[in-house]
N, C-alpha and C positions, 0 to 999 in steps of 0.2 A: 519473237512474240513474248510478251511479258506474261508470266503465269499468275503470280499472286501478288497483287499490290496491297498496300496497307488497308485501303478501304474495303476490299473484298474480304480480307481476313477479319476485320472488325465486324462487318455485316454478318459473316458466317458465325462468328462467336456469339453475336447478339441474338441471332435467330435460335441457336442451340440453347442459350440461356433462357430465352422466353418460353421455349417449348419444352423445357426440362420436365416440369410437373405433368404436362399433358402427353408427352411422348417418351415416357421412361422406357428405355431399351434394356430389358432384363438380360438379354444375351450379352450385350456389351458390358453391362454392369458386372455380370458374373465373370466374364473374361478378364476385366480389369482387376477384380478381387483376386482371382487366381494368379495373375501375373505379378501382383504386388505382394505375394506371400512372404518373400524374403524381407521386404520392408517391414511387415508385421513382426517377424522374428527379431529384426533389428530394433524396432520401437520397444517391444516388450522386454528385450534384453537390456536395452539402455535404461528402461524404467525400473527393471529389477535391480540392476547395479546401483542406480541412483537411490532407490529405496534402502538398499543395504547400507550404502555409504552414509545416507542421512540418519538412519537408525544407529549406526555404529559411532558416528563422530559428532552428531549434533548434541547440543547441551540438553541435559535432562531437566525439565522444568517441574517444580513442585508448587503446590498451593496450600496455604493455611488460611483458616477463616475463624473469626470470632464474632459474637453477637452481643450488642449492648442495647439496653432499654433506657430511654431518656425519660426521667421522672422529674416533675417540678414540685418541690416541697422545701420551704425555707422558714426559718424561725421568725424572720422579720414580717412574714405574712400574719403571724399571730400578734406581733407587736404593732401591726398596721403601719409598717414602714415600707414604702413603695420605691424600691430602687429603680433607676431608669432603665437598667438593662433587662427587666423582666416584663416590660410593658409592650403587649401586642406583637411579640416576636414568635417566629416559628422555630421551636427548639430543635426539632429534628434536622431541618435545613441548616440551622446555625451549627449544630454539632458536626454535620458532614463537612461543611466548609472549614470549620476550625481544625478538624482532623487532617484535612487535605492541605492546609496552609503550610507554607515553608517554615514559619515561626514555630509551629508545633512540631513538625517533623525534624527540625534541627535539634529539639530536645531529645528525640528518639536516637538520633545520630550520636549525641553526647552520651546518653545512658548506655548504649550498646557498643560504643566506640567503633562505629561503622566507618569512620574515616580511613581506617587502615584495613585492607583486605589481603589475605594470605593465599598463595597459590603454589601448587606443584606444576611445573612446566612439563607438558606432554608434547608428543610429536606433532599432533594435529590440533589438540585443544588443551587448555589449561584447566586444572581441577581446583576449585576453591576449597580451602581447608576450614575456614571459619574458626570455631573453638577447638578443632582437632589439630591445629597447627602445633608443631613441636616447640615453637618459640613465639613470644609476643614482643611487640615493639612499642615504646612510647617515643614520640618524636615531636620536636619543635621546628617547624619549617621556617627558614630564614629567607629563602628565595622562592618565588612562585613557580619557577620553571621545574621545581621538584615534583609538583603535583602531577598525577597521572603517569608518572614514569615508573618503569620496572626497576626495583631495587633488589638485586640478588644478594642473598646471604650465604657466605661461604665460611665454614668452620674449619679450624685446624684439627689435627689429629687428636689433640687433648680435649677438644670440645669446650675449652675455656676461653678461647679467643678466636679471632677470625677477621674477616673484612667484608665490607659490603661493596657491591658494584652498581653504580647508577648508570643506566643506559639512556643516553640522550638521543634526540631525533636525528642529529647529524651523524650518529654512529660512534661518537666518542664515549669513553667509559671513565667514570670517576671512582677511584679505589680509596676507601676509607677504612682503616683498621679499627677493631673494637675489642673490648674485653667484656665477658659476660657479666651482667648485673652492675655495670659501671656506665655513668653518663659520659658520652663522647662528644667533644665540641668540634665543630667544623664550620667553615664559612657558609656552607649550603644548608646545614641542618645540625641540630643537637639531637642525640638519640641514645636510648638505652635498650639493650636486648636482654631478655630474661627467658628462661625455659618455662614451658607450660607446667604449672604446679599440679594440674590435675592428671598429669601423665607421669609414669615412672621414667627415670632417666634411661633405663635400658631400652624401652620402646622408642624413646626420643632418638637415642643413638642409632638404633636400627633403621628408623624412618629416615634420618638424615643421610645414612650411608646408602640407602636404597634410592632415595630421590635426591640426586645431587643438585638439581636446578630448582631450588625453592626461592621464591621472591615475594615481596609485598609491594603494594601500591598505596600511596597516600593520596586521598581525595580531599578536595576542599569541602567544607561543611555545606556550602551552597550547592555544589555539584552533587553531593550525596543526597541532599534533601530533594533536589530536582529528580534524581534517579528514583527515589522512593515515590515521589508524586506520580511518575509514569507507571511504576509497577503496582501502585496501591489502587484498590477499587473499593470505594465506600458508597453504599447505596441503601435506601430505605427498604426494609423487609415488609413491615406492616404499619400502615399509617395510624390505625386505631390503637395498636399496641405501642406505637412510637418506638419501634425497634429498628436498628440499623446493622448492616453487615459490614465487617471490615475484613477484606481479603487481600492477599498479596501473592505474587508469583516470583519465584527466584530459583536459582540453580542449586541452592543448598537447602535441604529440608529443615534442618535444625534452625537455620537462619530465618526462614520464613515463619516458623513457629514462634521464635523469640520476638521477632518484629511485631507480629500481630498481637501477641499477648502484652508486650510492652506498650503498644499503642493504646490498647483497651485500658490497662491499668493507669497509664500516665494521663489519659484523658480525664479520669476521675479526679486526679490531683490537680490537673490543669483547670478543670471546671471550678474546683473550690478556690484555687488561687485567684482566678479571674473574677469570681463573684465577690470575694472578700477583699479585693484590692481597694475598692472605694472606701470601705469601712476602715481599712488599715491606714489609708492616707489621712482620713478624718481624725482618727485616734492619734496619729503622729502630730497633727496640727494642734489638737486639744492638749496633748501632753506638753508640747512646747509652750503653749500659752499658759497652762496651769502653773508652771514654775515661775513665769514672769509675774503673773497676777498674784500668786501666793506671796512673793517678796513685797510687792506693792501693798497688799493687804496687811502684811505683818508690819511694814514701816508705818502705814497710816494708823494702825491700832496703837503702836508704840507712841507715836507723836500725840495722839489723842489722850492717852493715859498720862503722859508726862505733863501735858498742858493742864489737865484737871488737878494734878497734884501741886503744880507750881502756883496756880492761881486760887486753889482751894475754892472752886466754884461748883455750883450744882447745875444740872441740865434744866432746860425749860420745863420739863415735865415735873420737876421737884418744886416748882413755884405753884403752891396750891392756891395762891391768891390771884393767879393770872386769870384774865378773862377767858372763859372756856371757849366761846365762839371764835374769838380772835386767834386763840391757840390752834383751834381746828383748821382755820383758814391757813394759818402759817404752815401747819404740818402738811396740808394738802398741796400747797404751792411747792413746799420742799420736796414732796414725793414726785411731783411732776417734773421738777428740775432734775432730780436724780434719774428718772426714766429717760428724759431727753438726752442727758449726758451719756447714759448707757447706750442708747440707740445711736448717738453720734460716734461713740467709740467703736461700736460694731460696724457702722458704716465705713469708718476709716479703715478698719481691718479688711473689710470686703473690697474696698477700692484699692488698697495696697496689694491685696491678693490678685486682683484682676490685672492691674497695671504692671506688676512686677513679674508675672508669670506669662509665658507664651500661650499656654493652654489654660482655660478656665476649669478649675476643679469644682464642678457643680455640687458635689457632695458637701464640700466645705461651705460653699455659698448657701446651700439650703439649710445646713445645720446651723449656721450663724443667724440666718434670717428667721428660723423657726421660732414662733411665739412673739416676734416683734410686731409693732404696729404697721410696719411697711411690708410685711410678708405678702399681703394681698396685692400690693402695688407692683411687685416684681414677679409675681407668680406666672403671669402670661409669658413674660420674656424668658424666664428660666425654662418654662415648658417648651417654648419654641427652640431654644438652644438644646434642650434635652433631646427633642425629636431629631434635630439635625445631627447631633452627635451619634445617636443610635443609627441613623441612616448611613452615616459615614463609617461607623464601626462595621456594619454588616457589608457595606460595599467594598471595604478593604480586603475582604476575603475573596473577592472576585477580580478586582482590578488593582493596578499599581498606584502608589501614592501620588505619582505625577500625572495620572490620567485627568482628562477634562472634567469628568464627573466629580472627582474629589476636589478639583480646583473650584468648581462652582459651589460645592458645599462649604468649602473653607471661606469663600467670599461671603456666603450667606451667614455663616457663623460670626465672622468679623463684624458684619452689619448689626447683628443682634447684640454683640458685645458692646458696640458703640452706643446703641440705644440703651442698654443696661447701665453703662457708665453715666450717660446723660441723666437717666432717671434717678440714679443714686445721688448724683450731684444736686439735682433739684430737690430731692428729699432732704439732703443735708442742709441746703439753704433754707428750706422750710423750717427745719428744726432750729436753726440759728435764730430765725425770726421769733419763733415761739419761746425760745430760751430767753431772748432779751426782754420780751413782754412779761414773762413770768418772773424774771429777775427784778424788774421794776415793781411788779406787784408785791414781791417778797419784801423788798426794802420798805415799801409803804406799810405793810403789816408789821414788819419787824420794828419799825419806829414806834408803832402803837404799843406793841407788846414789850419791847425792850428799849425804852427811850434813851437810856444813858449807859448802856453796857457794851463797852468795846470788847471785853472778855467774852461776852456771849456771842458776839459776831465771830470772833476767832474760833470759839467752840463749835459754832454752827458749821463753819467752813470745814473744820477737821472732821466733824461728824459726817458731813456730806461725802467727803472723799472716802472715808472709811466705808460708808454704806454702799457707794458705787463699787468699790473693790470687792466688797463682800457679796453683792448681788452677782457681779460678773464671775466671780470664783464659783459661786453656787451654780450658776448657769452652766459653766464648763464641766463641772462635776456631773450634772444631770446628763449632759450630752455624752460625756465619756461612758457613763453607765449604759445609756441607750445604745450606742454604737458598739460597745463591747459585747452586749447581748446579741446584737445583729451579726457581728463577726462570728461569734460562736455558733450562730444559727446556720451559717453557710456550710453545712455538711452535705456533700453531694449525695443525692438519692439515686443517681444513675446506677444501674445494675449490670454487671457482666453476666449475661444469661448463658453464654457458651464460650469456653476457652478453647484455644487450639492446642491439642495434645500431640498430634502427629500430622505431618504434611502429607497430602495426597499427590501421587504422581499424575500429572496431567498431559505432558507431552515430552517427546514425540510418541504418538499413539501408533503402535505397530499395525493394528487393524486399519486405522484411517490412512496411514502411509501406504500400505499395500493397495487399499482401495483406490486412493488417489493416483498411485502409480499406474494401476491397471486402467483406470479411466483415462488418464493422460495418454497412455499408449493406444487405447482404443480410439480416443478422439483424434489423435494424429493419424491413425490408420484410416479412420472415416474421412478426415479432411483430405488425405492423400487420394483415396478412391474418388471422393467427390470432385476434387480438383482435376484428376485425370479424366473423369467422365465429362465434366463440363468443358474442359479445354480440349477434349478429343476432337481432332479435325482430320482424321484419316478414315478412309473407306475400309470397312471390315466385312461387309456383307452386301448382297445385291439390293437389299432393302434401302441401304444408304444411298445408292445411286438413284433408285426410283423416287425417293423422297426429295433428293437434291436437284433433280432435273426438271426443267420446264417443258421438255419434249416427251414424245411417246417413245420410251426406251425399248429397243429391241434387244432382249437378253439372249445371247447365243449360248452361254454356258459358263461354268466355272471350272477352274483347274485346281486340284488339291495341292497343298504344299508338299514338296518333295521331302523325304525323310532325312536327307543330308544336304548340307549347304554346298551348292555347286559354285566353283570358282568362275566357270564360264558356262554359258548355255550349252546343253548337251541333248543328244537324242536319247530319250529314256524309255520310250514306248516299246522299243525292240527288246528291252531287257526282260520284261515279264508281260506277256500279252494279256494276262488276266488281272493285272494290278488295277487299283482304283484309278490311278492317273491315266492308264491306257483306256479304261472305260470312259473317263471324262473326255478324252480326245475323240473317242468314238461317238460320244453324245454330240460334240461340236460338229463332227462330220455329218451326223444325221440332221442336226438343226440347220446346217448350211443349206439344205434343200428348201427350207421355208424362206430363205433369203432370196435365192434364185434357183429355180428348178427348170430353167429353160435348157434345151439340149445344146451341146457343144462345149468347147473348152471354156474354163472359167479363170478369171484373174482374181486372186484373193490378195488384197492389200492390207497389211497390218501396220498400225502405228500406236503410239502412246503419248503421254504428255511429256514425260522426261525419261531419261535413261535409267535403267534399273527396274523397270516395271514388268519386264519379262516378255516383251513382244518377240524377241529373237527366239526365246525358249518355246513360245507358243507356235511361231512360224515353223521351226525345225521339227517339232513333234507333230504338228498338224500335217506337215508334209509326209512324215513317216507313216501316220495312220491312214492317210489317203493312198500311199503306196501299198499298204497292206490290203487295201480294197482292190488292188489290181490296176490302179490308175498310174499314168505316167505323170510324174511331178518334177518340176524344176523350181529351185529357190533362187531368187535374185536379191542380192544384198545391195540396196540402194542407200544405205547409211554409210556414205563414204567417209564422213568425219570420224566416226567411231565404229568401224566394222567389227562384227562379232561372228558372222556365219562361218568364216574361215576357221576361227578358233573352235567353234562348236564341232566341226568335223575334222579338225586337224589338217586343213588344206593349205596350199600355198596361196599367197595373196599378191603375187608378182603381177598378175594380169587379172582383169575382171571387168566390172561394169565401167569403171573409169576409162580403161584403155579401149573397151568396146565402143563406148559412146564417143570417144575421141577419134575413132577410126583407126586406131593403132593395130587392133586385133579384130579378127572375125568372131562370129558367134561360136563356131565350132572350136576355135582356139581357146576360148574362155570357159567353155563348159568343162566341169570336172565331175568325175563319178563320185556319188555318195556311197554310204555304207550299205544301201539297199539297191537291188538291181535296177529298179525303175525310178530311182531318185537321183536327179542331177542338180548341180550347184554351180552358179556363177557368183564368185565372191565380189567384194566391192572394188578390189584392185587398189593400186597406189593412190594416195590422197592427191587429188588434182587441185589446182589453184581456184577452180570455179565449179565446185560440186553442184550448186543450185542450178546454174545454167545448163550443165550436162543433163541433170535429171529431168529438167523441164523442157528439154529440147525435143524436136519432132522425131529425132532418131530413137528416143526412148520408146515412143508409141509404135514406131515402125518395127522395132525389135520385138515388142510384145506381140504385134500382129504376126510376125514371122514365127515366134515360138508357139503361138496358138496352133500352128499347123502340125506341130510335132508332139505337144504335151496336152494332157487333159486339164491339169491345174498348174497355173503359174503363180507362185506365192512370192509376193514382194515384201521384203523387210525394209520398211521406210524409216527415215530418221524421225525422232520424236517431234511431234507437231507443236508441242509447247515451246520448243527451242527455235525451230526453223519452220518455215511454211512450205518446204519442198513437197511434202506429202499431200497437200490439198488437191492439186490437179490429178494426182495418181489415184487418190481415193474416189474422186468424182468419176474416173474412167473405170474403176474396178467393178467387177460383177458382185463381189462379196467384200465390202469394206469392213474391217474389224478394228475396234478401238479397245486396247488392252489396259485394264486397271490392275493394280496389285493390292491385295488385301493387306491392311495394316502398314501400308507404305504410301499409297497414292493419297493425296489430299482431297478433301471434300470439294474444294473450289476447282479441281480439275474437271469436274462434271460440266462446269460452265463452258469449257472449250468444246466438250462433246456437244453441248446444246448449240453452240455457235456453228459448228460444222454441219449439224443436221438441219438447223433452221435457216441460217444465213447463207451457208454454202450449198444448201439443197442436196446434201448427201443423205437422201431419205433411207437408203438401205443400210446405213451405218449401224452396226450391231456391237454389242458389248461382250467382252470376255473378262471375267474376274479371275485373276491368277493368284496362286499361292494362298488358297483358303485353308484355314485350319479345320480339318475334318471333325475334330473333337467338338467343335462348336455345334455340330448337328444335334447334340443332346441337350442344348441349353434352352431351347424354346422356339417360338414361332418364327423368329427372324432368321433362323438358320436353316430353313428348308431350301433346297436348291432346285429351282424350277428353270426350265429352259424353253426358249421359243415362245410361241404365242399360245400359252395355255397348256403346253405339254409339260408334264412334271416328271422329275426323276429324283429319287431320294436315296442317298447312300445308306447302306446298312452298317454292319460291323466294321470297326476300324481295322485296316490292314496293317500288318507289320512293317510295310514299306513306308508308312507315313506317320510322322510324329509332329509335335509342336515346332 
């Protein structure tokens, strides 16, 4: 017979899980909690050791913090110059992104020389030295595989020379000698080692003698900037006050303080450089043009003066007899021509600037167009380009230059650039047309004013060239003055409100670590108890049987756990007649009257689900307690496959039920005397080839009838019914059939076999005995009261010394 299949196991587990909250078994829970106590000690021990090791060997983390206030105040606001980078931008957000950008952090890496880190090598962890290193190194890396490698520094006894060891991933070492304060050349790197000037030589010598394994690591600038990005925390503190907090965590307290303060100070310089960069570019352009225009102005002036001296002529303004109105017209046309020539020249400069440079310098463009007649014509286009450039500049703090967003903006900027070029060419064409018309008008007026003067014509030409150069030069000087003032006005008004003076220790926190360790151990203990409770599928009390069965359970009684583990079932009720276990069997003897109280001899048949549940122990001691009552008792061992009765009494098993049923021996030949006067035993005998057929044969029942004539009680120790079905007919014939369960051993689904025997096989008198119950559970609650029979109760009192867990 198959006991537990997968479906039954699953259904049993599912039912227990569903009824967990509604049927909480306090007694079982307390029992599991007590039994798992060594696990708690183990969990808390492991947690304690883990916390100790974590606090002892984990890196100590420090944090430094600085606060900056972002203020907008520029001199060019007074001059009413509106730079593109101040229009409609969120200064606090810009400042945060700028500080977090790799471009800015690489400046910090350069200033503090963070590319090289120095360590003392420890057994379990390395200690960063930072500025307390006994030596410093300047290095030029020639091969990238040197980055992130440990480079050990070994000094000779004189501390004037030594060698470095470069440890590569494959385990090889490169040894390079060096002399202190001298550059050393090698194919991998060039380097110079010098002692720390802020420490005296004696302390350096002691340090190097004490810590033999010192090394340094060279990081790439990009890797170090990325490291700072991960460690750096920049966030707004107060939106109204426009303050931001700059904090960083690292293993070296002095290093964190230096980094935070350097970031705060360098941001002020970076802010000024960024804001004044446009004015600087414009001034460079103006200065380059000034030298060129100055030479042209000087040459044109020299030519004009030489021409006047050679020809000994006077200017048109010296002819008092000239027609005043014609002269005014001529002068007006001349002025217009000069203005158009100036505008064309500026247009050519702008076009050259746009076409020859990859990126448009809007500041140069706006400065050149300022005050010209076409300023309004290109204003909308320059504003569009200006907004796109602003958007691109802000976006570059968040995405890479190759992202799709940047590509879209670049495409839009290029389109606006093409529109701008086309507009400028159209303006240039317009000026050429105006110039030709004015030139014709000038010649007409000139013929009237100077009909026969070739010298005057040449004089006019030279004068015009001089005037153009003079005006252009004057314009450049004005622009230079304007943007020089603007550049001087870019003084950062951002304020460092709080500097980092000392780093605070943040982790590992002893209190938090202990709390976490204790909580972890407690959680593991709780999960263990919960898991054992939910997955518990063994019978531990009578209430488990009554809840699991679908039949009306007849509870015959319980048998307490024996104080010692018995290798084989033994008769124990004769050792101490007043013991709890003897009282338990007396209770069984009394409750048997409620099963069958008819006069005459009785057949008591015992079985269980599997071997090891104690049916032989119950049979032997029940026989003993019946003998104490003056009854004649005989025990028959029908479990021929695994006989135990002979071992319980130390009897011979050469003949017994197998030989008796086979007709080899008679009843009298098979009966053996037990340890009590009125207790007889027939052992199982040698294992036959057909035990089932022998047990279920008619001779078995005829032998039982014969024994009834001599004995008051015939106790049958049947084979486990969960393994073989031999016991079913015997149980049906028995006057008192008993089904034995063992506490904390028998599975919950064993009850289903009991149900089947009672309901399907119609063994209505089948009663239950729960064996090996822990008496201590009696104190745990309502589920551990021990009731017997049909409403008859019996509760054990104090624990006997005979019985333990």
